[in-house]
C-alpha positions as CSV (number, residue, x, y, z in Angstrom):
1,X,77.8,111.9,90.1
2,X,79.6,110.9,93.2
3,X,83.3,110.1,93.4
4,X,85.1,108.5,96.3
5,X,88.8,109.7,96.5
6,X,91.3,107.8,98.6
7,X,94.7,109.4,99.4
8,X,97.5,107.4,101.0
9,X,100.2,109.4,102.8
10,X,103.2,108.7,105.0
11,X,103.1,111.1,107.9
12,X,106.3,111.7,109.9
13,X,105.9,113.2,113.3
14,X,108.5,114.6,115.6
15,X,108.7,115.3,119.3
16,X,111.4,116.9,121.4
17,X,111.7,115.1,124.7
18,X,113.6,115.8,127.9
19,X,115.0,112.6,129.4
20,X,117.6,112.0,132.2
21,X,121.3,112.0,131.4
22,X,123.5,108.9,131.7
23,X,121.0,106.4,130.3
24,X,122.1,103.5,128.1
25,X,120.7,103.1,124.6
26,X,118.3,100.4,125.9
27,X,117.2,102.7,128.7
28,X,116.5,105.6,126.3
29,X,114.5,103.2,124.0
30,X,112.5,102.0,127.0
31,X,111.6,105.5,128.2
32,X,110.5,106.5,124.7
33,X,108.4,103.3,124.3
34,X,106.8,103.7,127.7
35,X,105.9,107.3,127.0
36,X,104.5,106.4,123.6
37,X,102.4,103.5,124.9
38,X,101.0,105.5,127.7
39,X,100.0,108.3,125.4
40,X,102.2,110.8,127.3
41,X,104.2,111.6,124.1
42,X,101.2,112.2,121.9
43,X,100.6,115.9,122.8
44,X,104.3,116.5,121.9
45,X,104.1,115.0,118.4
46,X,104.0,117.5,115.6
47,X,103.7,116.7,111.9
48,X,107.2,117.1,110.5
49,X,106.8,115.8,107.0
50,X,104.1,114.3,104.8
51,X,105.0,112.2,101.8
52,X,102.3,111.5,99.2
53,X,102.2,107.8,98.2
54,X,99.1,107.4,96.0
55,X,95.7,108.7,95.1
56,X,92.8,106.8,93.5
57,X,89.2,107.7,92.6
58,X,86.1,105.5,92.1
59,X,82.9,106.7,90.4
60,X,79.9,105.6,92.4
61,X,76.9,104.8,90.3
62,X,73.7,106.2,91.7
63,X,70.3,104.9,90.7
64,X,68.3,107.2,88.5
65,X,65.7,109.2,90.5
66,X,62.1,108.4,89.7
67,X,60.1,111.5,88.7
């Protein structure tokens, strides 16, 4: 018997960044967005928390083997 299991989770990641002082809120958002979009922030992201949402399983019917 073969069963396909699907798990849905929310994964929260956290990164600690150094940014210049004196920026406005909009400036901080832009720096974070630019770093995220460029992929520069990706190596700094660590899994902080995982919340389990759901799990489901489906039995896959396999044809009988011919002897």
